[in-house]
N, C-alpha and C positions, 0 to 999 in steps of 0.2 A: 504493500500500500504506500502510495506517495506521501511523503511528509511535506505538506505544502508550506511554503515560506511567506507568500504574499496574500493568499486567499484563505479565509476562515469562515466558520459558521456552518449552518445559519445561526444568527444571534437574534433573539427576540427584540424588536423595536416597538415600543408602545405607540410611536407615531406612524410607523410605516409597515408593520407586520413582520414577516420573516426576512431578515437581511443577510445577504452574503457580503461579508466584509472584504474590502480590498485595501491593503496597506502599502503605500508607495514610499513611506518615510522610515528611515532607520530609527531604531528604538530610542525613545526619549528625546527626540529633536523637536523643539517647539520654540515659538517666540513669546509665549506666555508661560507663567508658572502659577496657574490659578490655585487659590487656597483650597478649592473644593475638588480638585482633579482626582478622579477615581484611580488614576495610574500612579499617584504620588507626585512628589516634586519633580520638576523638569531637571533632567541631568545634563542635557546638552542645549543650552540656551543659544539660539541663533536667529537672525532675521535675514539670512542670505538664502536665496533660492538655489537649489542644487539638484542634479540628476542623481539621486541616491541609488536608484536601481534602473536597469534597462527596462523600458516599458514593454519590450517584446517578451522578456521573461515573465513579466506580470501577466500579460495577455495570454501567453501560452499556458500558464498555470490556471488562469480563469477558464479558458476554453476546456481544459481537461476536467476541471472541477465541475462545471455545469453539464458536462457530457454524462455524468452519473444520474441525470434526471432528478436532481435535487429540487425539492419544492421551495421556492422563494418568491418574495414579492418585489424586492428591490435589491440592486447592487449598490453598496454604500462605500464610497471612498472615505476612509477615516483612519483606523489603525492606531499606530503607536506614537504619533506625533501630529504636527499641524500639516495637513495635506497641501495647503497652498504653497508650502515651501518646496514642493516637488516641481521642478522646472519643466518636466514633460507632462504636466497635468492635462493640458488641452488635448494632446495626442492620445493620452491614456483614455480620456472620456470618449473621444471619437471612436477609438478602437473597441472599447467595451460596447458601445452602441451598435457596432456591426455584429456582435455576437449574441445579443439578447434584445428582445422587445420589452423587457422589464425596465422600469425607470432607473436611471443612474442618478444617485444622490451624492452630495458632498457635504459632510459635516465639518464645519470649520469655526475657528474663533473669529474669522472675518477681518483680522488685523490688516492683511495685505490687500484689501479691496481698494485701497488708495492707488495701487499700481495698475495702470491701464492694461499691462500685459497679463496680469492675473485675471482681471475682469474678462479679457478676451478668451483666456483659457477656459473660463467657466461658462462661456456663452452657450454651449450645447448640452450642459447638464440639465436634467429634467427638474431636479429639486436641489436647491442650495439652502443649507441650514446654518446660518451664522449665529453666534451668541452676542448678546448685548446685556451686560450686567450692571452697568454704571451710567451715570448721567453727567459726570464731570471727571476731571483729571485725578483728583484726590481719591475718589471712590474707585476709579479705574485701577490705580496703582495698588490700592488696598486689596481688591478682590482678584484682579487678573495678573498683577505683578509682571507687566510686559517687559520685553527687551528694551533697553535704554533708548533705542532710536525710534520707538513707537510712541506717538502722542495721541491722546484721546480724540482730539478734534479731527485729526487725519483719519482715524478709524471711522468716525461718524460720517465724515465727508465721503469717504470711499464707499461706505454702505449706502449712502443716499444716492450717489451717482450710479452705482451698480443697480440699485432698485429701479431706476428709471431706464436703464439700458437693457436689462435682462428680461427675456420673454418667458422664462420658466417659472416654476413655483418658488417663491422666496418665503421660507418659514423661519422666523426669528425665535430664539430661545433665551429666556431670562432666568438665571439662577438666583433664587432668593435665599440669602444667608442671614441667620439670626443675628441681630444687633448691628448689621452693616447696611443692608438695603431692604429692610423689612418693614419700613414705616410708610404711612400714608403720603408724606411729602415726596418720597422717592417715587411712589407709584404715579403721583400727579406729574412730577417732572418727566418721568419716562413716557407718560402718555403724550405730553407735549412734544417730546423729541420724536416719538414714533409717528406723530402727525406729519412729519417732514419726510417720511420714508414710505415708499410704495411696496408694501409687503402683503402676503396673502394670509398667513396665519401667525399667531403669537402663542408660543408654548411657555407656560410658567412652571418652573421646576424648583425643587429644593433638594439638598444633598441627601440621597437615599443610601448610597454606598459609602464606604469609608473614605473620607476626604484626605487630601495631602496634609492638612494641618488639623491637629486634634481639637483646636478651639472652634472649628467650624461646626455649627449645629443646624439641624433641620428646623424649619419654622413650623408653627402650628397650622392646623387645618383652617382656623379662623383667619390667619394672615394670608394664606393662599386664596381663600374665598374673597377677601378684601381686594387682593391684587387682581383676581379674575373680574370682579365687579367693576373696578375702576378702568382696567386696561382692556376689558373685553376679550381676554385671552382664554386659552384652554389649559386646564390643570393636567399636567402629564400624569400625576398620581392617580387620576381617575380613569386613565386609559388601561386597557388590558392587553397583555402580550402573550404570545405562545412560547413554547420552550426552546432550549438550545439544541443544536444539531452539529455533528462533525462527521465529515467523510472519513476521517482517520480511524482505522480499525481498532487500534490499541486504546483501551479506555483511558489509561493514564496520559498517554501522549495527546489524546483528544482533549482532555481537560486542560493540559498545559498549553495547547495551542489556542484555547479560548481565553484563559485567564491572562495570557500574555498581553491581550488587547482589551479584554472586557472582564473585570473581576466577577466572580460568582460567589454567592453565599452558600452556606452549608445545605440549605434546602434545595437550591437550584442544582447543586452538584448531585445530591442524593436522587432527585427526580431524573436527572440526565443519565446517571449510571443505571438506575432501575429500568429505564426504557430500553437500554441496550442489553440487559439480562446476561451479562458476562462476568461481572466482578462481584466479589463479596464486599458489601458496603463497609463493614467494620474494618476489614483489612485495607480497603481503599483509603479510608480517612486516616488510618494510622500511617500509611505511606505518605500521604499529603502532609500530615503534621510533622513527620520526621525529615521532610525534604528541606534542606538549607536554602534552596533557591526559591522557596515559596514563603511569602509573608502572610501570616494569619492574623487578621485584625478583628478584635472583638468590638463590634460596633452595633449599638442599639440592641444589645443582648443576644446577638447571634454572630457567628464567625463568617468572615468574608475572606476569600483566598485570592491573592494576586501574586504575580512574579515579582521578585525583588529587582 
């Protein structure tokens, strides 16, 4: 069985259904180090676009992956870092679209949308999902901790220009963090800012998986409801997702391939292993817990597993 390097899943997406992930970025390369990131702190902070991998290798792997008749709803370019840093992104999107009639989505922090070349690369994506968690420079630095060359006004300007040029679906996501951007004034300021952007959907989220920083807390249902009421957005927490899937035959390698990009909690792993009917659950968790390459985080009274 092929051990896939760039393609993984399916992973359940509460916004898009079952997603086949495509990762064109080397592990941990990003231009933000968000306090809530489920992958932990950014280990390789960069704002320089680069051809991390040959797009032909990624496309070849994707073609082999979907030849197995895997059920999926969307192919999502995301992975282990910020996908807009991949300099062949435009070619990758175009080549993926030749292989499937399913939508091609790009999940991004949106920081590089001020670059016209980046906006051009995204032109043929079906769905682009940028994040917008702040309304000013101070809050931006506190939550997203951007690369030193990135300024909040440039990010907003880029998003605004892109929203007027782009013909696909633009879905914005806002992460609400307790004590930082969880108040009525922020929601009102964000509503005003969003009024200058031509988007299709706004998703409102709060950290459900273990964040990069331990001080980051999920907000209450009441806060999310207030945000939804003011902003007219959709609460991600109320959306339902299907389960995880991997084409990799070995159960342990399959879980490793998923948690490399998308942490799983103990219940998700248990359900995933039970579906495959090959491994003893107790022995499987003992192996996970003894693996030095895996970080086990106790968050909200259950354990979440991610690669170190």
